[in-house]
N, C-alpha and C positions, 0 to 999 in steps of 0.2 A: 532565701525568704527568710523574714525575720520571726523566730520560733514564737509561737503560740504564748508559751509563758513569758515571754518577755511584753507581749502586748497586754494582758489580761491576768492580774494576780490573785483577783477575787471575784464574786458574782455580786454585782450591786444590785439594789431594788431594779426589777426590768423597767421600771417608767421612770423614776427619778424626776428630772427636770421636764420630763415630756409631759409629765401630769399640767404642766403650765403653757402648752403649745398653745398660740391664739387659733381659735375655732374661726377664722376668716375665710376658709377655702370657697363656701359659696356666696360671698359677697360679690365675687368676680363673676361676670356674666357667663364667659366660656365655662368656668368651674361649674356653675349651676346648671347650664346645659348639659355637661356630661354628667354629673350628678342623677340629674332628670333621666337620661337616657339609661342609667343604669338601674334607678329605683323603681319600684312597683307600688311598695306599700302593703305588701303582702308576702314578701318572700318568706320571714320566718313561718307563716302559716302555713305556707306550701311547704316548706321542710319538714316542716311538724307532722303534717297529713301523711307525707312519704316514711318518716321515721315510724309511724305509727304502725304501718303496714308490715314491718320487719320483725322478724320474732326474737333479734337479738338487740342489746342495748345497742348504741352508735360507738364506734370506734375512730381513731384517727385514717384506718385502713378504710372502712367502709364508708365514710363522710367523703374520701376521695373522688367518688363519682359525682358529688355536688359541688366540692368546694374549690375543685382545681378547674379554675375557667380560664384553660388555655389548651393550646392546641398539644396533644401528647399527653393530657392529664398527668397523673400521679408518676407514671414512669419518666416523663419528661422533667418534672422536679426532682426525681431522684437522680437522675444524670447529673443536673446542674450541681444539686448541693454535694455528690460526691466529690466532685473536682475542688470544694471549697475546704475541702480536711477540717471541718468543723468537731468541736468537742465541749464538754461541759464547761470549760473555762471561758467560751466563748459569748460574746454579744452580739446579735444581729439586727441590724436594719432592714426590714422588708419594706420596700417602697410600692404603694401601689396595692396594699396587701389583701385588697377584696374581702373574700368570706373567709379568709384566715388559713386558707389549706396550706399553702406553703411554709407558714410560720409554724403551724402545728406539726408539721412534717419535720420540719427542722429541729424542734424540740423534742419529739418523742424520738426521733433516730440517733441523734447526737448528743443532746444532752444540754444544748445551748441554750441561752435565756433568748427572747425575740420582742420586739418592737417593731409592730406594725402601722403605717399611716396611709390613711385611705380617704380620697376626698369625698367619697358617697356615703352619707352618713348612717343609712339604712345597711349597707354592708358591714359598717363598724359594729353595729349594735349585734346583728347576728354574728359576725365573728365571735364577739365576748360570748355570746351565749352558747354558740358550739363548742368555744374554748372550755367553757364550764362545765359542759355535759362530759368532756371527756378528762376533766381533771389536770387541766394543764394552764388554768388562771394563774397559777403562783410564776410562771416561767416566760408565759407569754401574754403581751399585752397589745390593746389595739387603739390608736388615736385619730380622731378626725379632724383631719388637716390635708392640705394640698403638699404635694413635693416641695412647691416652694417656699411653703411655712415653715421648714425645718429650723429648729434654733441653730445658731451658727457657732462651728468652731468649738463644739464640745469634745469630739475626738473620744468618746466612750465606746464605740463600737469597734468590733475587731475584723467584722464582715459585713457586706451587703447585699442583697438582691433585688432585682427589679424583674418580675415575669409577666410579660404581656402588657406591659404599662406604657413605654414608650411611645405608642400609636396615639395616646392620648396627649401627648406632652409636646407643645409646640417649641418651647426653648429647653431642647435637651441639654445643651452646653452648660446654662444656668442650674439646671437640676444636678448635672455631674458635679459641678465644683460646690453646692451646697451638700452631697454626699460625701465627696474627699475631704471636706471641712468635718465632717462626723467620723471619721475613719483615722484610727491610729496608725502609723506609717507601717507599711509592708503588709497592710490589710487585703483581703480579697474582695472583689466586687464580680457577682456573678448575675450577668444579663440574658435572658430569654426572651426574646421579642419577635415579631413578625417585621419583616424588612423588605423592600422593594429592590428590584434589580434594575430598574430602568424608569421609563414614562408611564408605562401600563399601571393603572389603578384598577381596583376591584370593583365591581358592582356594589351598591347600596343598597339595603343596609348590611352591615356585616355585624359581628357579637361586639365589636367596640364601639361603634358608631352607627346611627342610623343616616347620615349624610355626611359628606366629607368636612364640614364644618368643624367637626370635633376630630376629625383624623388628621395625624399629623406623619405620614410614613416616611422613612428617610432609607437610606442604603446602608448596608456595614460599614462601608468607607467614611461615610457622615457619622456614623456612630464611634468610629474609630478616632477620627479627627476630634469629635466632640470631648471624648475620654482624655485625650493626648492633651489638649488644650487645658483640662481640668488637673491635670498632673499624674494623669494614670499610665501606666505601662501596661501596654496589650499583651496577654500570654498567649491566648488563642482565640480564634474564629473558627466556628463549627457550623456547618450548613445541616440542620438538622430535618432536613425535608423528608427524606426516606422513613425515617423513625415517625414522622408526623403523620405521613400518609399511611404507615402500617397502623399507627393508633386509631386513625379515622375507620379505616377498612375495619379493625375489631368492632367500634362503635356501632358501626353501621350494622353488622353481624349481630350484635347482642340486642338492637332495636327492631328486628326482623317481627317479634311477636308482640310490639307495641311499646310505649315509653315504660323505662325501669320506676321504681319507685322513688328513688334517688337518681336525679340526671340532671345536665346543663339545661334541658327545657325549662327547669323549675325557677331557671335564673333568668333566661332568655326570654321566658313567655310564649304567647302563640306564633310570634314572627320567627322561632327557631329555624324551621326547616329552611326559609329564605336565607337567613342570616348564616348560616351554616353552610348552605348551597354556593353562596357566593365566595366565602372563604374557602372551600375547598376547590372550587373552579380557579381561584386566584392561584393557589397552592401548586393545583398539577400543571396549569399552564407556564410555571415560572414565574409569573409576575411577582409573587411574593414568596418569601424564604423564611420559614421558622431559622432563626440564627442565634447560636449560643456566642457569648462574649464572655470571657474570664480576664478580667483587668486586676492590677494591682496598683495602691496607692503608693505615691512616694511622698514627701514632706521629711520633717525631720522631728 
């Protein structure tokens, strides 16, 4: 692998040209449907209420209960990030950054700068607010854009992440090609997504989609093929089902006395039990596998 110091010699402004990304994502009807699924219009207020019940100021660690909107939560993020071998010289692109949990964890644990992009405008606003609360706004920035709206061939990043996002992307091959254009040669791309094993699909609603119209589940083999077509070399594909189910069991145990002040119920809303139940059933049946892929970019 290319040594990090070869890839990045200095830390630029975390956003640079990203300030000029065209915010056209919601003009596409599918992107609008997707953004509507995730938006509530009151997410910041719900999180503020939860924070007000806590005795300590928010930290990157404490926010993990609400800003890590994926199976396995913060431990799953830590497992992925550890394999990317990031440091203060790195600059990371986080695709589908959500409330910013992955980006803030990367910055706080490795010192890397992060730019996150997300199609849901409310998520971007809340991510910026939470980042300011924990004092990381100078190194973590969020942009309202779809993955397909990425600027072309900047090659300014030394790593990329995509956590529980591919389920909402119909053309993964195109997005992976765009990500490859952002990465310097030899950069790592860490993916943690929910992937199918065959023809069976989950019951809806699920956390990422209310109906099948915005759900685009594929197999790990499909992901590998898309990544290879975009010029990535696959380093490892890992089934994370066991760890995911262990994390789900821990969440269930913590919720026996009712909802916690901060939790994913604030993000998913009243349908949380149904969405979460359908997801857990699909993982337990083996229809869906939480899967990690580490790939490395080619190019010159």
